[in-house]
N, C-alpha and C positions, 0 to 999 in steps of 0.2 A: 302363263305367269309373266310378271312384269315388274320393272324397276319402279321404286317409289318416286323417282324424279319425273315421271310422266303423268302426274295427277292432273295437270292443267288442261288436258284434252277433254273436250265434252264427249261423254260416253254415248249420248243419244245421237249426236251428229256423226260420231265415229261409226256407230252401228249402221246408220243409214247408208254411209258410203260403202261399208263392207257388204251390205246386202245387195247393193246395186252391182257389185262386181261379180256376184255369183252367176249371173247370166252368161258371163264369158267363160266360165269353167265347165269342165265336163260334168255331165249328169252322173249321179251316184250309180255305181255298178251294182246291179242286183246280184247278190251272192248266190242266188238260187239258179242263175242261168248257167249255161255251159261254160262261160268265161270264168266262172268262179273256181273252176278246177285247176286253174293256173294262176300263179302270182303275176299281177299286172306289171308291165314295165312303166317307167316314169318318163316316157318319151314326150307326153303331153299331159302331165298330171294336173289335178285340181290345185288351185292356189290355196294359201292358208286361209283366205277369206271364206272359202267354201265351207270351212268347218267352224266359223265363228257363230256364237249364239249370244243371247242376252247375258249368259253367265260369264263367258270368257272368249277371247279371240286368241287362239294358239299362235305361236311364233315359229316361223321357218319350218312349216309342216313337211313340205316336199323334201327339204334337205335332211331333216331328221329321219324320215322314213326311208329315203334312198340309202342313207348310211347304214341303218339297221339291216336292211335287206341285202347289203353287200357282205354279210357275214359268210364265213367259210362254207357252212352247210347249205346256205341258200345258193351260193355260187355253184355248188355241186348238185343242186336240185334234190337235196335230201329232205325227208319229211319224217314226222311233223316238225315244224319250227315252233319254238317257244320264246316269247318276248315278254318283257316287263316294262310297263309304263309306271315308273316309281312315284310320279307326282301327277296323278291322273287329272286332278282338277275337274273341269267341266266335261272332260272326255273328248276334247277336240283332237289332240294327237292320237288318242286311242282309236277314234273313228277312222282317222286317216290310215293308221296301221292296219286295222281290220279290213278295210276295203282293198288292201294290197295282199292280203293273206288268202289261203285256200282252205277248204274244209279239212279238219283234222288239226290245223294249226291252233295255237293257244296264245292268248294275251292276258296277262295279269294286269289289272288296273288298280293301282294302290294309291291311297291318300290317307293322311292322318285326320283330315277334316271330314267328319261324317256327313255334313251337308253337301260337300263337293262330291263325295262318293255316291250319295243318293242321286244327285243330279246326273252324274255320269251313267249310273246304272239304269235310270229311266231312259236316257238317251240311247243307250246301247242294248236295250232289253231284247232286241231282235237277235242278238248274238248270245243270249243267255238261256234260250228255251231248249229244253231237251229234245223237242221234236225237230230242231234244226241242226242238231249236232253233226249229222252226216252231210249237210248241205252248206254249212257256213263255218267259218272259224269260230272258236269259243272264247267268250269274254268272261273272266272271273274277277269280280271286285274283291279287294282285300283292304280292310281298314287297318292301316299300320303306318308308322313312321318308316321312311325308307331305310333307316339305319338298322331296322330289325328284320328286314325282308329275308335275309339269309337263314333266319331261324323259322320264319313262318311259312314261306312258300314251299319248301320241301315236304311239309306235312299235309299239303292240300291234295285231296283226292279228286280224280276225274269223276264227274257226275254219272257217266255212263258205265265205266269199268270199276269204279271204286278202288282204283289203284293210284299210287302217287303219280302225279303228272311229271314232276321233275325228279329224275333219278341220276342224271349225269350232267347237270347244269343247264343253263338257258342260252339261247343264241344271241341275245342282246338285251340291253337295258337302257332306257331313256331317263335322264334326270333333267327335268325342266325346273330350274331353281327360281325362287322368287315368290311373288304374290300374284294370285289370279285377279283378273279384272273385277270379278264379282266381289272379292274381299276388299279391294281398293274402293269400290263404288258403293259399298254397304256401310253407312255411317256407324251402325251398331257394332261393327267389328273393330273400329278405332284405328284403322290403318292410314286413313287419309287426313291430311291437315287442311284440305279445302272444305271439309264438311264437319260439323260438330257432332260428337258422339262420345260414348264412354272411352276412356283412355285404356284400351284393352290390348289389342295387337296379338292376341294368342291365336295360333293356327287351330289348336284344339280347344278343349274346354277345361283343362287343368293347368296348374302351375301359376307362377307369378305373372301378373299383368304389367303393362307399361306403367300404370299408375303406381303399382307397388314399387317398381324400380325407381321412379321419380321421387317417391315419398320416403323410401326406406334406405336407399343407398346414400353413402356420404358423398361429399362434394368431390373428393379425390377420385373415388370410383366412377362417378358420373363423368368426370373429365377424361378418365382413361377410356371409358366406353366410347365417348364421342370421338376421341382421337384415334382409337384403334380400329373401330368399325365404320367410321364415317370420314376419316381423314379431315376432321373439322378444324379449321384454323382458329376458330373462336371458342374452342372447347372449354377453356378456363372460365371465360365470362358467361357462357351459356350455362355451365354447371352451377355457377354462383347464382345466376338468375333463377334456375329451377329450384334451388334450395330456398331462395327468398320468396318464391311464389307458393310454397307449400301451404295447404295440401292441394295437389293437382288431381282432378277427377275426370276432366273431359279433355278432348283433343284441343278445344279452344283455349283451355288453361295453359297447355303446353305451347301453343302458338303464341299466346301473349307473353309467356316467359321468354321465348326466343326473340319476339319482336322488340322487346324492351332493350335488347343489346345488339340488335341487327338493323341496319338501315334498309328501308324498303327497296332502294335501288343503289347500285354501286357501279363503279367504272368497269369492274370485272363481273360478268354474269355469275361466276362462281361465288362471289362474295355477297350477292344480293340475297334478299330474304327468302325468296322461293327456293333457290338452290340450297340455302342453309337449312331450311325446314325439311327438305327432302333428305338431307344427310342425317339430321337429328332423328327423324322418324325411322329411317333405315337402321341407324345404330341401335335404337331401342328395340326394334323388331327382331334384330339378330340376337340380342341378349335374351329377350323374352322367350324366344323359341329355341334358344341354344343352337342357332343355325351353324355356327362354326364347329361346334362339337359334333353335332349330328352329321354334318357334311363330311367331316374328317372320318367318322366311323363308317359312313356309307361308302366313301371312296377307298378306304384302306381295308375294310373288312367285308362289307356286303357285296360290293361288285366283284372283287376277286373270288369270293366264295361261290357266288351264283353263276357267273359267266364262264362257260366252258371255253377251252382253247379254240381260237378262230372266231369267237363271238365278239360282238361290238359293245362298247360303252360310249353312248352319245350324251354329251353334257351341254346344256344351254345355261350359260351364266349371265348375270346382269350387272354385277358390280365387281370391283377390283379383287376383293377377298375371294369370292367364288371362282373367278377366272384364274387367280393365282394358284388356288388349290387344284383346279382342273389341269392346268398346265404342268404343275409339278408331279401330279400323280401319274400322268401319262409319260412324262419324260424320265422321272426318277423312281416311280413306284412308291413315293411318299409325298405328303403335303408339306413336310418340313423343308426349310431352306437348307440346301447342302453346302452353301458357301462357294465363293468364286475360286477357292484354292483347291477344291476337290479334283483329284486326278482320276480319270477313268482308264481302265485297261483297254488298250486298242492295239491292233496289229500294225504292221508297217504301212498298210494302206489306209489307216484311219478307221477301220471297222471295229465296233465295240466287241470285246471278247471277255468281258468280266462276267460276274454272276448274272444269270438270266433275269431280266426285268419282267414284271407281270404284263406290261402293256407296250404295244408298238404304236407310235403315232401314225394316224391315217390322214394324209393331206395336211393342208394348212388351216388355221382358224378361219371360220367363215362369219360374215356379217349378213344381216338382212338386206335384201335388195332395196334400191331406192323406191321402187313401186310399193313394196310392203311397208316401208317406213312411212310413206305418204298416207297409206290407208290405216296403218296402226302405229302411231308415234311411239307407243310403248315398246316397240321392237327395236328401236334405234340403238339401244345400248347392249343388245343381246350379242353374245359371242358363242359360236358353236365349235366345240372341239370333239374329236373322235379318237378313241383308242381301240386297238384290236388285241384281245387276250392272247398271250403267248403261253406256250407249254413250258412252264418254269421247272418241270421235273426232268427235262432233257439234260 
């Protein structure tokens, strides 16, 4: 998944560079060998580029998998482990996780986009065959929005035993937020302003499209959307221009509406046309897919309900709203701003002694390495945050 501000990178040359780096990575471990009976250490793990495909290049693979596998039950060598890749996409992160698991472990790969899920299932078909259940970890694809996973996953039965797989929670969940490279680089999906296509932007196949928003919402609401979800300084003028250019049906129509009130270049890069278009397209994408509502539900309901005490929640965010939510849910147990005046109960040594919170922060926020950013510019704005589930019943 990737931020919309990185459209300008050429996907073809980007892929060539990624492919050239794979020779420097470890070869894929065959899960049918003796080594598959233990979870591999990350002393010299494959880089993110090892899992890149024409569909998508996953971000910060090693960091994500390392943090998931530091869950309590993994540290105690308990089995089987159960993980959830809640935004499976092309299956890059899922493949990286599966290569570090052992037979008996289970990974649910979930996505609301049926095309993405089909791509991941084909890629990971070797982990879905009943004949390999005793020799490899199991991959189970689930078509669902990640905010509904706490309702869907507990009802899924193991293909061998026909018993529920999840009876006492999972050991970790990965949320890689944003848009996949494939969606960005497919004009028919309407996510990219660098290519003409239908003004769509839907992750799935139902609901309002970006064209519906541009053509049906009034100017005041369009201004609010651009301001709230894109921090757009020209929100008023752009909203007026969108109304004046109706009807808008293609991405080029929207680009023209923005271009009419935005200079091609500006003293500040933030005020230039490319950065402005990125913010406008991002804002509309968030509204079309209700990303703020869905993310809040996923963080406040799905993750606490699914992840057992000692399990990990690993979040990759790409813009300020996502990272703000991730930070608050780990720190406060809520995505709502608590205010600067809130007083927490602490003892004389400064330790928190108030009502138990659902998550404990693990380490500091992480950014992609310079090497990864050079290979995959779309990873530049990614921020990784990790929380460990606390036993709030104590």
